[in-house]
mmCIF file of the N, C-alpha and C atoms, coordinates in Angstrom:
data_MODEL
# 
_entry.id   MODEL 
# 
loop_
_atom_site.group_PDB 
_atom_site.id 
_atom_site.type_symbol 
_atom_site.label_atom_id 
_atom_site.label_alt_id 
_atom_site.label_comp_id 
_atom_site.label_asym_id 
_atom_site.label_entity_id 
_atom_site.label_seq_id 
_atom_site.pdbx_PDB_ins_code 
_atom_site.Cartn_x 
_atom_site.Cartn_y 
_atom_site.Cartn_z 
_atom_site.occupancy 
_atom_site.B_iso_or_equiv 
_atom_site.pdbx_formal_charge 
_atom_site.auth_seq_id 
_atom_site.auth_comp_id 
_atom_site.auth_asym_id 
_atom_site.auth_atom_id 
_atom_site.pdbx_PDB_model_num 
ATOM 1   N N  . MET A 1 1  ? 18.949 -50.535 -89.086 1.00 0.00 ? 1  MET A N  1 
ATOM 2   C CA . MET A 1 1  ? 19.492 -49.208 -89.311 1.00 0.00 ? 1  MET A CA 1 
ATOM 3   C C  . MET A 1 1  ? 20.912 -49.171 -88.733 1.00 0.00 ? 1  MET A C  1 
ATOM 4   N N  . ASN A 1 2  ? 21.841 -48.662 -89.502 1.00 0.00 ? 2  ASN A N  1 
ATOM 5   C CA . ASN A 1 2  ? 23.232 -48.553 -89.075 1.00 0.00 ? 2  ASN A CA 1 
ATOM 6   C C  . ASN A 1 2  ? 23.453 -47.203 -88.393 1.00 0.00 ? 2  ASN A C  1 
ATOM 7   N N  . VAL A 1 3  ? 23.812 -47.237 -87.118 1.00 0.00 ? 3  VAL A N  1 
ATOM 8   C CA . VAL A 1 3  ? 24.071 -46.019 -86.349 1.00 0.00 ? 3  VAL A CA 1 
ATOM 9   C C  . VAL A 1 3  ? 25.465 -46.133 -85.741 1.00 0.00 ? 3  VAL A C  1 
ATOM 10  N N  . ARG A 1 4  ? 26.302 -45.147 -86.030 1.00 0.00 ? 4  ARG A N  1 
ATOM 11  C CA . ARG A 1 4  ? 27.662 -45.103 -85.480 1.00 0.00 ? 4  ARG A CA 1 
ATOM 12  C C  . ARG A 1 4  ? 27.851 -43.801 -84.728 1.00 0.00 ? 4  ARG A C  1 
ATOM 13  N N  . LEU A 1 5  ? 28.764 -43.795 -83.767 1.00 0.00 ? 5  LEU A N  1 
ATOM 14  C CA . LEU A 1 5  ? 29.072 -42.584 -83.020 1.00 0.00 ? 5  LEU A CA 1 
ATOM 15  C C  . LEU A 1 5  ? 30.450 -42.078 -83.408 1.00 0.00 ? 5  LEU A C  1 
ATOM 16  N N  . HIS A 1 6  ? 30.530 -40.793 -83.694 1.00 0.00 ? 6  HIS A N  1 
ATOM 17  C CA . HIS A 1 6  ? 31.813 -40.148 -83.947 1.00 0.00 ? 6  HIS A CA 1 
ATOM 18  C C  . HIS A 1 6  ? 32.625 -40.245 -82.652 1.00 0.00 ? 6  HIS A C  1 
ATOM 19  N N  . PRO A 1 7  ? 33.946 -40.374 -82.728 1.00 0.00 ? 7  PRO A N  1 
ATOM 20  C CA . PRO A 1 7  ? 34.752 -40.469 -81.499 1.00 0.00 ? 7  PRO A CA 1 
ATOM 21  C C  . PRO A 1 7  ? 34.514 -39.315 -80.520 1.00 0.00 ? 7  PRO A C  1 
ATOM 22  N N  . HIS A 1 8  ? 34.279 -38.111 -81.034 1.00 0.00 ? 8  HIS A N  1 
ATOM 23  C CA . HIS A 1 8  ? 33.982 -36.977 -80.159 1.00 0.00 ? 8  HIS A CA 1 
ATOM 24  C C  . HIS A 1 8  ? 32.710 -37.238 -79.354 1.00 0.00 ? 8  HIS A C  1 
ATOM 25  N N  . ALA A 1 9  ? 31.666 -37.676 -80.029 1.00 0.00 ? 9  ALA A N  1 
ATOM 26  C CA . ALA A 1 9  ? 30.392 -37.942 -79.356 1.00 0.00 ? 9  ALA A CA 1 
ATOM 27  C C  . ALA A 1 9  ? 30.552 -39.068 -78.337 1.00 0.00 ? 9  ALA A C  1 
ATOM 28  N N  . ALA A 1 10 ? 31.228 -40.133 -78.714 1.00 0.00 ? 10 ALA A N  1 
ATOM 29  C CA . ALA A 1 10 ? 31.415 -41.270 -77.812 1.00 0.00 ? 10 ALA A CA 1 
ATOM 30  C C  . ALA A 1 10 ? 32.209 -40.865 -76.573 1.00 0.00 ? 10 ALA A C  1 
ATOM 31  N N  . GLY A 1 11 ? 33.189 -40.008 -76.735 1.00 0.00 ? 11 GLY A N  1 
ATOM 32  C CA . GLY A 1 11 ? 34.006 -39.571 -75.612 1.00 0.00 ? 11 GLY A CA 1 
ATOM 33  C C  . GLY A 1 11 ? 33.272 -38.690 -74.625 1.00 0.00 ? 11 GLY A C  1 
ATOM 34  N N  . ARG A 1 12 ? 32.246 -38.003 -75.094 1.00 0.00 ? 12 ARG A N  1 
ATOM 35  C CA . ARG A 1 12 ? 31.486 -37.087 -74.233 1.00 0.00 ? 12 ARG A CA 1 
ATOM 36  C C  . ARG A 1 12 ? 30.324 -37.753 -73.501 1.00 0.00 ? 12 ARG A C  1 
ATOM 37  N N  . LEU A 1 13 ? 29.959 -38.962 -73.875 1.00 0.00 ? 13 LEU A N  1 
ATOM 38  C CA . LEU A 1 13 ? 28.788 -39.613 -73.282 1.00 0.00 ? 13 LEU A CA 1 
ATOM 39  C C  . LEU A 1 13 ? 28.853 -39.713 -71.754 1.00 0.00 ? 13 LEU A C  1 
ATOM 40  N N  . PRO A 1 14 ? 29.958 -40.199 -71.167 1.00 0.00 ? 14 PRO A N  1 
ATOM 41  C CA . PRO A 1 14 ? 29.973 -40.339 -69.706 1.00 0.00 ? 14 PRO A CA 1 
ATOM 42  C C  . PRO A 1 14 ? 29.824 -39.010 -68.967 1.00 0.00 ? 14 PRO A C  1 
ATOM 43  N N  . GLU A 1 15 ? 30.460 -37.962 -69.452 1.00 0.00 ? 15 GLU A N  1 
ATOM 44  C CA . GLU A 1 15 ? 30.365 -36.682 -68.748 1.00 0.00 ? 15 GLU A CA 1 
ATOM 45  C C  . GLU A 1 15 ? 28.982 -36.051 -68.885 1.00 0.00 ? 15 GLU A C  1 
ATOM 46  N N  . ARG A 1 16 ? 28.216 -36.485 -69.875 1.00 0.00 ? 16 ARG A N  1 
ATOM 47  C CA . ARG A 1 16 ? 26.865 -35.960 -70.055 1.00 0.00 ? 16 ARG A CA 1 
ATOM 48  C C  . ARG A 1 16 ? 25.807 -36.869 -69.446 1.00 0.00 ? 16 ARG A C  1 
ATOM 49  N N  . GLY A 1 17 ? 26.236 -38.035 -68.985 1.00 0.00 ? 17 GLY A N  1 
ATOM 50  C CA . GLY A 1 17 ? 25.336 -38.907 -68.242 1.00 0.00 ? 17 GLY A CA 1 
ATOM 51  C C  . GLY A 1 17 ? 24.482 -39.840 -69.068 1.00 0.00 ? 17 GLY A C  1 
ATOM 52  N N  . THR A 1 18 ? 24.985 -40.267 -70.199 1.00 0.00 ? 18 THR A N  1 
ATOM 53  C CA . THR A 1 18 ? 24.226 -41.214 -71.014 1.00 0.00 ? 18 THR A CA 1 
ATOM 54  C C  . THR A 1 18 ? 25.148 -42.319 -71.510 1.00 0.00 ? 18 THR A C  1 
ATOM 55  N N  . THR A 1 19 ? 24.574 -43.280 -72.198 1.00 0.00 ? 19 THR A N  1 
ATOM 56  C CA . THR A 1 19 ? 25.342 -44.415 -72.688 1.00 0.00 ? 19 THR A CA 1 
ATOM 57  C C  . THR A 1 19 ? 25.257 -44.495 -74.218 1.00 0.00 ? 19 THR A C  1 
ATOM 58  N N  . GLU A 1 20 ? 26.123 -45.290 -74.787 1.00 0.00 ? 20 GLU A N  1 
ATOM 59  C CA . GLU A 1 20 ? 26.084 -45.502 -76.233 1.00 0.00 ? 20 GLU A CA 1 
ATOM 60  C C  . GLU A 1 20 ? 24.756 -46.140 -76.640 1.00 0.00 ? 20 GLU A C  1 
ATOM 61  N N  . ALA A 1 21 ? 24.281 -47.070 -75.831 1.00 0.00 ? 21 ALA A N  1 
ATOM 62  C CA . ALA A 1 21 ? 23.006 -47.744 -76.132 1.00 0.00 ? 21 ALA A CA 1 
ATOM 63  C C  . ALA A 1 21 ? 21.846 -46.750 -76.159 1.00 0.00 ? 21 ALA A C  1 
ATOM 64  N N  . GLU A 1 22 ? 21.828 -45.799 -75.220 1.00 0.00 ? 22 GLU A N  1 
ATOM 65  C CA . GLU A 1 22 ? 20.762 -44.798 -75.205 1.00 0.00 ? 22 GLU A CA 1 
ATOM 66  C C  . GLU A 1 22 ? 20.874 -43.860 -76.402 1.00 0.00 ? 22 GLU A C  1 
ATOM 67  N N  . ALA A 1 23 ? 22.078 -43.487 -76.794 1.00 0.00 ? 23 ALA A N  1 
ATOM 68  C CA . ALA A 1 23 ? 22.260 -42.623 -77.959 1.00 0.00 ? 23 ALA A CA 1 
ATOM 69  C C  . ALA A 1 23 ? 21.774 -43.315 -79.230 1.00 0.00 ? 23 ALA A C  1 
ATOM 70  N N  . ILE A 1 24 ? 22.100 -44.572 -79.365 1.00 0.00 ? 24 ILE A N  1 
ATOM 71  C CA . ILE A 1 24 ? 21.669 -45.334 -80.546 1.00 0.00 ? 24 ILE A CA 1 
ATOM 72  C C  . ILE A 1 24 ? 20.159 -45.515 -80.526 1.00 0.00 ? 24 ILE A C  1 
ATOM 73  N N  . ALA A 1 25 ? 19.584 -45.823 -79.370 1.00 0.00 ? 25 ALA A N  1 
ATOM 74  C CA . ALA A 1 25 ? 18.128 -45.971 -79.262 1.00 0.00 ? 25 ALA A CA 1 
ATOM 75  C C  . ALA A 1 25 ? 17.417 -44.665 -79.596 1.00 0.00 ? 25 ALA A C  1 
ATOM 76  N N  . THR A 1 26 ? 18.040 -43.542 -79.258 1.00 0.00 ? 26 THR A N  1 
ATOM 77  C CA . THR A 1 26 ? 17.447 -42.240 -79.573 1.00 0.00 ? 26 THR A CA 1 
ATOM 78  C C  . THR A 1 26 ? 17.333 -42.054 -81.078 1.00 0.00 ? 26 THR A C  1 
ATOM 79  N N  . VAL A 1 27 ? 18.371 -42.427 -81.805 1.00 0.00 ? 27 VAL A N  1 
ATOM 80  C CA . VAL A 1 27 ? 18.337 -42.304 -83.271 1.00 0.00 ? 27 VAL A CA 1 
ATOM 81  C C  . VAL A 1 27 ? 17.350 -43.300 -83.866 1.00 0.00 ? 27 VAL A C  1 
ATOM 82  N N  . GLU A 1 28 ? 17.349 -44.510 -83.369 1.00 0.00 ? 28 GLU A N  1 
ATOM 83  C CA . GLU A 1 28 ? 16.493 -45.554 -83.941 1.00 0.00 ? 28 GLU A CA 1 
ATOM 84  C C  . GLU A 1 28 ? 15.017 -45.381 -83.606 1.00 0.00 ? 28 GLU A C  1 
ATOM 85  N N  . GLN A 1 29 ? 14.707 -44.876 -82.410 1.00 0.00 ? 29 GLN A N  1 
ATOM 86  C CA . GLN A 1 29 ? 13.320 -44.871 -81.952 1.00 0.00 ? 29 GLN A CA 1 
ATOM 87  C C  . GLN A 1 29 ? 12.799 -43.497 -81.551 1.00 0.00 ? 29 GLN A C  1 
ATOM 88  N N  . GLY A 1 30 ? 13.650 -42.489 -81.582 1.00 0.00 ? 30 GLY A N  1 
ATOM 89  C CA . GLY A 1 30 ? 13.240 -41.170 -81.120 1.00 0.00 ? 30 GLY A CA 1 
ATOM 90  C C  . GLY A 1 30 ? 12.541 -40.338 -82.183 1.00 0.00 ? 30 GLY A C  1 
ATOM 91  N N  . GLU A 1 31 ? 12.088 -39.192 -81.741 1.00 0.00 ? 31 GLU A N  1 
ATOM 92  C CA . GLU A 1 31 ? 11.452 -38.208 -82.626 1.00 0.00 ? 31 GLU A CA 1 
ATOM 93  C C  . GLU A 1 31 ? 12.540 -37.524 -83.456 1.00 0.00 ? 31 GLU A C  1 
ATOM 94  N N  . ARG A 1 32 ? 12.325 -37.438 -84.750 1.00 0.00 ? 32 ARG A N  1 
ATOM 95  C CA . ARG A 1 32 ? 13.299 -36.795 -85.646 1.00 0.00 ? 32 ARG A CA 1 
ATOM 96  C C  . ARG A 1 32 ? 12.870 -35.360 -85.921 1.00 0.00 ? 32 ARG A C  1 
ATOM 97  N N  . PHE A 1 33 ? 13.854 -34.438 -85.947 1.00 0.00 ? 33 PHE A N  1 
ATOM 98  C CA . PHE A 1 33 ? 13.572 -33.040 -86.252 1.00 0.00 ? 33 PHE A CA 1 
ATOM 99  C C  . PHE A 1 33 ? 14.745 -32.449 -87.029 1.00 0.00 ? 33 PHE A C  1 
ATOM 100 N N  . PRO A 1 34 ? 14.492 -31.416 -87.837 1.00 0.00 ? 34 PRO A N  1 
ATOM 101 C CA . PRO A 1 34 ? 15.582 -30.800 -88.610 1.00 0.00 ? 34 PRO A CA 1 
ATOM 102 C C  . PRO A 1 34 ? 16.503 -30.000 -87.688 1.00 0.00 ? 34 PRO A C  1 
ATOM 103 N N  . ALA A 1 35 ? 17.787 -30.009 -88.028 1.00 0.00 ? 35 ALA A N  1 
ATOM 104 C CA . ALA A 1 35 ? 18.782 -29.265 -87.252 1.00 0.00 ? 35 ALA A CA 1 
ATOM 105 C C  . ALA A 1 35 ? 19.622 -28.419 -88.205 1.00 0.00 ? 35 ALA A C  1 
ATOM 106 N N  . LYS A 1 36 ? 20.476 -27.594 -87.647 1.00 0.00 ? 36 LYS A N  1 
ATOM 107 C CA . LYS A 1 36 ? 21.329 -26.717 -88.454 1.00 0.00 ? 36 LYS A CA 1 
ATOM 108 C C  . LYS A 1 36 ? 22.332 -27.514 -89.276 1.00 0.00 ? 36 LYS A C  1 
ATOM 109 N N  . PHE A 1 37 ? 22.826 -26.867 -90.307 1.00 0.00 ? 37 PHE A N  1 
ATOM 110 C CA . PHE A 1 37 ? 23.899 -27.380 -91.157 1.00 0.00 ? 37 PHE A CA 1 
ATOM 111 C C  . PHE A 1 37 ? 23.540 -28.687 -91.860 1.00 0.00 ? 37 PHE A C  1 
ATOM 112 N N  . GLY A 1 38 ? 22.261 -28.883 -92.156 1.00 0.00 ? 38 GLY A N  1 
ATOM 113 C CA . GLY A 1 38 ? 21.825 -30.068 -92.888 1.00 0.00 ? 38 GLY A CA 1 
ATOM 114 C C  . GLY A 1 38 ? 21.809 -31.341 -92.058 1.00 0.00 ? 38 GLY A C  1 
ATOM 115 N N  . ARG A 1 39 ? 21.925 -31.209 -90.772 1.00 0.00 ? 39 ARG A N  1 
ATOM 116 C CA . ARG A 1 39 ? 21.911 -32.375 -89.889 1.00 0.00 ? 39 ARG A CA 1 
ATOM 117 C C  . ARG A 1 39 ? 20.490 -32.692 -89.462 1.00 0.00 ? 39 ARG A C  1 
ATOM 118 N N  . SER A 1 40 ? 20.338 -33.858 -88.870 1.00 0.00 ? 40 SER A N  1 
ATOM 119 C CA . SER A 1 40 ? 19.055 -34.258 -88.293 1.00 0.00 ? 40 SER A CA 1 
ATOM 120 C C  . SER A 1 40 ? 19.241 -34.423 -86.796 1.00 0.00 ? 40 SER A C  1 
ATOM 121 N N  . GLY A 1 41 ? 18.237 -34.012 -86.058 1.00 0.00 ? 41 GLY A N  1 
ATOM 122 C CA . GLY A 1 41 ? 18.239 -34.213 -84.620 1.00 0.00 ? 41 GLY A CA 1 
ATOM 123 C C  . GLY A 1 41 ? 17.244 -35.294 -84.265 1.00 0.00 ? 41 GLY A C  1 
ATOM 124 N N  . PHE A 1 42 ? 17.552 -36.011 -83.218 1.00 0.00 ? 42 PHE A N  1 
ATOM 125 C CA . PHE A 1 42 ? 16.675 -37.062 -82.714 1.00 0.00 ? 42 PHE A CA 1 
ATOM 126 C C  . PHE A 1 42 ? 16.524 -36.836 -81.218 1.00 0.00 ? 42 PHE A C  1 
ATOM 127 N N  . ARG A 1 43 ? 15.304 -36.997 -80.709 1.00 0.00 ? 43 ARG A N  1 
ATOM 128 C CA . ARG A 1 43 ? 15.028 -36.725 -79.304 1.00 0.00 ? 43 ARG A CA 1 
ATOM 129 C C  . ARG A 1 43 ? 14.229 -37.873 -78.717 1.00 0.00 ? 43 ARG A C  1 
ATOM 130 N N  . ARG A 1 44 ? 14.627 -38.301 -77.521 1.00 0.00 ? 44 ARG A N  1 
ATOM 131 C CA . ARG A 1 44 ? 13.878 -39.359 -76.842 1.00 0.00 ? 44 ARG A CA 1 
ATOM 132 C C  . ARG A 1 44 ? 14.002 -39.176 -75.336 1.00 0.00 ? 44 ARG A C  1 
ATOM 133 N N  . ASN A 1 45 ? 12.896 -39.403 -74.633 1.00 0.00 ? 45 ASN A N  1 
ATOM 134 C CA . ASN A 1 45 ? 12.886 -39.336 -73.177 1.00 0.00 ? 45 ASN A CA 1 
ATOM 135 C C  . ASN A 1 45 ? 13.069 -40.730 -72.597 1.00 0.00 ? 45 ASN A C  1 
ATOM 136 N N  . PHE A 1 46 ? 13.854 -40.796 -71.521 1.00 0.00 ? 46 PHE A N  1 
ATOM 137 C CA . PHE A 1 46 ? 14.077 -42.041 -70.796 1.00 0.00 ? 46 PHE A CA 1 
ATOM 138 C C  . PHE A 1 46 ? 13.671 -41.818 -69.344 1.00 0.00 ? 46 PHE A C  1 
ATOM 139 N N  . ALA A 1 47 ? 13.039 -42.811 -68.732 1.00 0.00 ? 47 ALA A N  1 
ATOM 140 C CA . ALA A 1 47 ? 12.758 -42.752 -67.301 1.00 0.00 ? 47 ALA A CA 1 
ATOM 141 C C  . ALA A 1 47 ? 14.095 -42.777 -66.579 1.00 0.00 ? 47 ALA A C  1 
ATOM 142 N N  . PHE A 1 48 ? 14.285 -41.890 -65.617 1.00 0.00 ? 48 PHE A N  1 
ATOM 143 C CA . PHE A 1 48 ? 15.577 -41.787 -64.943 1.00 0.00 ? 48 PHE A CA 1 
ATOM 144 C C  . PHE A 1 48 ? 15.431 -42.116 -63.461 1.00 0.00 ? 48 PHE A C  1 
ATOM 145 N N  . GLY A 1 49 ? 14.705 -41.309 -62.709 1.00 0.00 ? 49 GLY A N  1 
ATOM 146 C CA . GLY A 1 49 ? 14.426 -41.598 -61.315 1.00 0.00 ? 49 GLY A CA 1 
ATOM 147 C C  . GLY A 1 49 ? 15.642 -41.734 -60.415 1.00 0.00 ? 49 GLY A C  1 
ATOM 148 N N  . ARG A 1 50 ? 16.656 -40.921 -60.670 1.00 0.00 ? 50 ARG A N  1 
ATOM 149 C CA . ARG A 1 50 ? 17.893 -40.973 -59.870 1.00 0.00 ? 50 ARG A CA 1 
ATOM 150 C C  . ARG A 1 50 ? 18.439 -39.569 -59.670 1.00 0.00 ? 50 ARG A C  1 
ATOM 151 N N  . THR A 1 51 ? 19.572 -39.520 -59.011 1.00 0.00 ? 51 THR A N  1 
ATOM 152 C CA . THR A 1 51 ? 20.250 -38.262 -58.760 1.00 0.00 ? 51 THR A CA 1 
ATOM 153 C C  . THR A 1 51 ? 21.349 -38.057 -59.790 1.00 0.00 ? 51 THR A C  1 
ATOM 154 N N  . TRP A 1 52 ? 21.426 -36.847 -60.329 1.00 0.00 ? 52 TRP A N  1 
ATOM 155 C CA . TRP A 1 52 ? 22.490 -36.451 -61.256 1.00 0.00 ? 52 TRP A CA 1 
ATOM 156 C C  . TRP A 1 52 ? 23.055 -35.140 -60.748 1.00 0.00 ? 52 TRP A C  1 
ATOM 157 N N  . ARG A 1 53 ? 24.328 -35.150 -60.432 1.00 0.00 ? 53 ARG A N  1 
ATOM 158 C CA . ARG A 1 53 ? 25.025 -33.962 -59.927 1.00 0.00 ? 53 ARG A CA 1 
ATOM 159 C C  . ARG A 1 53 ? 24.300 -33.309 -58.752 1.00 0.00 ? 53 ARG A C  1 
ATOM 160 N N  . GLY A 1 54 ? 23.891 -34.159 -57.821 1.00 0.00 ? 54 GLY A N  1 
ATOM 161 C CA . GLY A 1 54 ? 23.323 -33.675 -56.574 1.00 0.00 ? 54 GLY A CA 1 
ATOM 162 C C  . GLY A 1 54 ? 21.838 -33.357 -56.573 1.00 0.00 ? 54 GLY A C  1 
ATOM 163 N N  . ARG A 1 55 ? 21.157 -33.551 -57.689 1.00 0.00 ? 55 ARG A N  1 
ATOM 164 C CA . ARG A 1 55 ? 19.712 -33.278 -57.754 1.00 0.00 ? 55 ARG A CA 1 
ATOM 165 C C  . ARG A 1 55 ? 18.985 -34.491 -58.311 1.00 0.00 ? 55 ARG A C  1 
ATOM 166 N N  . PHE A 1 56 ? 17.765 -34.693 -57.830 1.00 0.00 ? 56 PHE A N  1 
ATOM 167 C CA . PHE A 1 56 ? 16.947 -35.821 -58.278 1.00 0.00 ? 56 PHE A CA 1 
ATOM 168 C C  . PHE A 1 56 ? 16.144 -35.426 -59.510 1.00 0.00 ? 56 PHE A C  1 
ATOM 169 N N  . TYR A 1 57 ? 16.133 -36.307 -60.515 1.00 0.00 ? 57 TYR A N  1 
ATOM 170 C CA . TYR A 1 57 ? 15.364 -36.075 -61.747 1.00 0.00 ? 57 TYR A CA 1 
ATOM 171 C C  . TYR A 1 57 ? 14.577 -37.332 -62.089 1.00 0.00 ? 57 TYR A C  1 
ATOM 172 N N  . LYS A 1 58 ? 13.363 -37.149 -62.556 1.00 0.00 ? 58 LYS A N  1 
ATOM 173 C CA . LYS A 1 58 ? 12.520 -38.266 -62.971 1.00 0.00 ? 58 LYS A CA 1 
ATOM 174 C C  . LYS A 1 58 ? 12.788 -38.682 -64.414 1.00 0.00 ? 58 LYS A C  1 
ATOM 175 N N  . THR A 1 59 ? 13.145 -37.706 -65.258 1.00 0.00 ? 59 THR A N  1 
ATOM 176 C CA . THR A 1 59 ? 13.259 -37.962 -66.696 1.00 0.00 ? 59 THR A CA 1 
ATOM 177 C C  . THR A 1 59 ? 14.593 -37.463 -67.222 1.00 0.00 ? 59 THR A C  1 
ATOM 178 N N  . LYS A 1 60 ? 15.158 -38.229 -68.143 1.00 0.00 ? 60 LYS A N  1 
ATOM 179 C CA . LYS A 1 60 ? 16.370 -37.832 -68.856 1.00 0.00 ? 60 LYS A CA 1 
ATOM 180 C C  . LYS A 1 60 ? 16.011 -37.754 -70.338 1.00 0.00 ? 60 LYS A C  1 
ATOM 181 N N  . GLN A 1 61 ? 16.277 -36.617 -70.968 1.00 0.00 ? 61 GLN A N  1 
ATOM 182 C CA . GLN A 1 61 ? 16.011 -36.453 -72.399 1.00 0.00 ? 61 GLN A CA 1 
ATOM 183 C C  . GLN A 1 61 ? 17.345 -36.445 -73.141 1.00 0.00 ? 61 GLN A C  1 
ATOM 184 N N  . VAL A 1 62 ? 17.464 -37.340 -74.103 1.00 0.00 ? 62 VAL A N  1 
ATOM 185 C CA . VAL A 1 62 ? 18.680 -37.446 -74.905 1.00 0.00 ? 62 VAL A CA 1 
ATOM 186 C C  . VAL A 1 62 ? 18.393 -36.888 -76.286 1.00 0.00 ? 62 VAL A C  1 
ATOM 187 N N  . GLU A 1 63 ? 19.245 -35.976 -76.751 1.00 0.00 ? 63 GLU A N  1 
ATOM 188 C CA . GLU A 1 63 ? 19.178 -35.451 -78.111 1.00 0.00 ? 63 GLU A CA 1 
ATOM 189 C C  . GLU A 1 63 ? 20.466 -35.847 -78.825 1.00 0.00 ? 63 GLU A C  1 
ATOM 190 N N  . ALA A 1 64 ? 20.319 -36.472 -79.969 1.00 0.00 ? 64 ALA A N  1 
ATOM 191 C CA . ALA A 1 64 ? 21.464 -36.877 -80.777 1.00 0.00 ? 64 ALA A CA 1 
ATOM 192 C C  . ALA A 1 64 ? 21.382 -36.139 -82.106 1.00 0.00 ? 64 ALA A C  1 
ATOM 193 N N  . TYR A 1 65 ? 22.495 -35.526 -82.516 1.00 0.00 ? 65 TYR A N  1 
ATOM 194 C CA . TYR A 1 65 ? 22.566 -34.811 -83.786 1.00 0.00 ? 65 TYR A CA 1 
ATOM 195 C C  . TYR A 1 65 ? 23.449 -35.624 -84.723 1.00 0.00 ? 65 TYR A C  1 
ATOM 196 N N  . ALA A 1 66 ? 22.914 -35.917 -85.909 1.00 0.00 ? 66 ALA A N  1 
ATOM 197 C CA . ALA A 1 66 ? 23.591 -36.855 -86.798 1.00 0.00 ? 66 ALA A CA 1 
ATOM 198 C C  . ALA A 1 66 ? 23.497 -36.416 -88.260 1.00 0.00 ? 66 ALA A C  1 
ATOM 199 N N  . VAL A 1 67 ? 24.379 -37.000 -89.058 1.00 0.00 ? 67 VAL A N  1 
ATOM 200 C CA . VAL A 1 67 ? 24.354 -36.830 -90.514 1.00 0.00 ? 67 VAL A CA 1 
ATOM 201 C C  . VAL A 1 67 ? 24.222 -38.215 -91.136 1.00 0.00 ? 67 VAL A C  1 
ATOM 202 N N  . GLU A 1 68 ? 23.603 -38.247 -92.306 1.00 0.00 ? 68 GLU A N  1 
ATOM 203 C CA . GLU A 1 68 ? 23.496 -39.514 -93.023 1.00 0.00 ? 68 GLU A CA 1 
ATOM 204 C C  . GLU A 1 68 ? 24.794 -39.763 -93.766 1.00 0.00 ? 68 GLU A C  1 
ATOM 205 N N  . GLU A 1 69 ? 25.462 -40.838 -93.408 1.00 0.00 ? 69 GLU A N  1 
ATOM 206 C CA . GLU A 1 69 ? 26.742 -41.201 -94.008 1.00 0.00 ? 69 GLU A CA 1 
ATOM 207 C C  . GLU A 1 69 ? 26.889 -42.707 -93.853 1.00 0.00 ? 69 GLU A C  1 
ATOM 208 N N  . ASN A 1 70 ? 26.437 -43.466 -94.860 1.00 0.00 ? 70 ASN A N  1 
ATOM 209 C CA . ASN A 1 70 ? 26.392 -44.931 -94.756 1.00 0.00 ? 70 ASN A CA 1 
ATOM 210 C C  . ASN A 1 70 ? 25.614 -45.344 -93.510 1.00 0.00 ? 70 ASN A C  1 
ATOM 211 N N  . GLY A 1 71 ? 24.423 -44.816 -93.373 1.00 0.00 ? 71 GLY A N  1 
ATOM 212 C CA . GLY A 1 71 ? 23.622 -44.947 -92.163 1.00 0.00 ? 71 GLY A CA 1 
ATOM 213 C C  . GLY A 1 71 ? 23.684 -43.614 -91.442 1.00 0.00 ? 71 GLY A C  1 
ATOM 214 N N  . TRP A 1 72 ? 23.589 -43.622 -90.126 1.00 0.00 ? 72 TRP A N  1 
ATOM 215 C CA . TRP A 1 72 ? 23.652 -42.391 -89.356 1.00 0.00 ? 72 TRP A CA 1 
ATOM 216 C C  . TRP A 1 72 ? 24.965 -42.310 -88.595 1.00 0.00 ? 72 TRP A C  1 
ATOM 217 N N  . LEU A 1 73 ? 25.614 -41.157 -88.690 1.00 0.00 ? 73 LEU A N  1 
ATOM 218 C CA . LEU A 1 73 ? 26.817 -40.872 -87.917 1.00 0.00 ? 73 LEU A CA 1 
ATOM 219 C C  . LEU A 1 73 ? 26.444 -39.797 -86.901 1.00 0.00 ? 73 LEU A C  1 
ATOM 220 N N  . VAL A 1 74 ? 26.449 -40.156 -85.627 1.00 0.00 ? 74 VAL A N  1 
ATOM 221 C CA . VAL A 1 74 ? 26.093 -39.222 -84.557 1.00 0.00 ? 74 VAL A CA 1 
ATOM 222 C C  . VAL A 1 74 ? 27.296 -38.326 -84.281 1.00 0.00 ? 74 VAL A C  1 
ATOM 223 N N  . ILE A 1 75 ? 27.078 -37.020 -84.422 1.00 0.00 ? 75 ILE A N  1 
ATOM 224 C CA . ILE A 1 75 ? 28.133 -36.027 -84.249 1.00 0.00 ? 75 ILE A CA 1 
ATOM 225 C C  . ILE A 1 75 ? 28.244 -35.598 -82.792 1.00 0.00 ? 75 ILE A C  1 
ATOM 226 N N  . THR A 1 76 ? 27.118 -35.364 -82.156 1.00 0.00 ? 76 THR A N  1 
ATOM 227 C CA . THR A 1 76 ? 27.131 -34.949 -80.750 1.00 0.00 ? 76 THR A CA 1 
ATOM 228 C C  . THR A 1 76 ? 25.847 -35.394 -80.074 1.00 0.00 ? 76 THR A C  1 
ATOM 229 N N  . VAL A 1 77 ? 25.917 -35.490 -78.759 1.00 0.00 ? 77 VAL A N  1 
ATOM 230 C CA . VAL A 1 77 ? 24.776 -35.895 -77.951 1.00 0.00 ? 77 VAL A CA 1 
ATOM 231 C C  . VAL A 1 77 ? 24.635 -34.899 -76.805 1.00 0.00 ? 77 VAL A C  1 
ATOM 232 N N  . ILE A 1 78 ? 23.416 -34.446 -76.575 1.00 0.00 ? 78 ILE A N  1 
ATOM 233 C CA . ILE A 1 78 ? 23.111 -33.510 -75.488 1.00 0.00 ? 78 ILE A CA 1 
ATOM 234 C C  . ILE A 1 78 ? 22.088 -34.178 -74.595 1.00 0.00 ? 78 ILE A C  1 
ATOM 235 N N  . VAL A 1 79 ? 22.265 -34.030 -73.288 1.00 0.00 ? 79 VAL A N  1 
ATOM 236 C CA . VAL A 1 79 ? 21.357 -34.638 -72.327 1.00 0.00 ? 79 VAL A CA 1 
ATOM 237 C C  . VAL A 1 79 ? 20.769 -33.552 -71.441 1.00 0.00 ? 79 VAL A C  1 
ATOM 238 N N  . LYS A 1 80 ? 19.448 -33.630 -71.243 1.00 0.00 ? 80 LYS A N  1 
ATOM 239 C CA . LYS A 1 80 ? 18.739 -32.706 -70.364 1.00 0.00 ? 80 LYS A CA 1 
ATOM 240 C C  . LYS A 1 80 ? 18.000 -33.525 -69.318 1.00 0.00 ? 80 LYS A C  1 
ATOM 241 N N  . TYR A 1 81 ? 17.928 -32.985 -68.141 1.00 0.00 ? 81 TYR A N  1 
ATOM 242 C CA . TYR A 1 81 ? 17.261 -33.693 -67.036 1.00 0.00 ? 81 TYR A CA 1 
ATOM 243 C C  . TYR A 1 81 ? 16.072 -32.885 -66.548 1.00 0.00 ? 81 TYR A C  1 
ATOM 244 N N  . TYR A 1 82 ? 14.966 -33.593 -66.256 1.00 0.00 ? 82 TYR A N  1 
ATOM 245 C CA . TYR A 1 82 ? 13.739 -32.946 -65.795 1.00 0.00 ? 82 TYR A CA 1 
ATOM 246 C C  . TYR A 1 82 ? 13.222 -33.659 -64.560 1.00 0.00 ? 82 TYR A C  1 
# 
């Protein structure tokens, strides 16, 4: 499966606490769900077990929103910590 990241999405990854590899794995192996504007969302949980912005979290959930364009083009990535 061909998965690419839009420059906007790639630029935001470090500030949101995830990597390109995790974003791609989310699209390839995560749960798919419908999103607004004809896009598809993908969701996957990763074991985290570390501190993020001063708080400890066990799980990191990555959501990638993408459009089909010669494979998947990831438009944005959102990260949630639990």
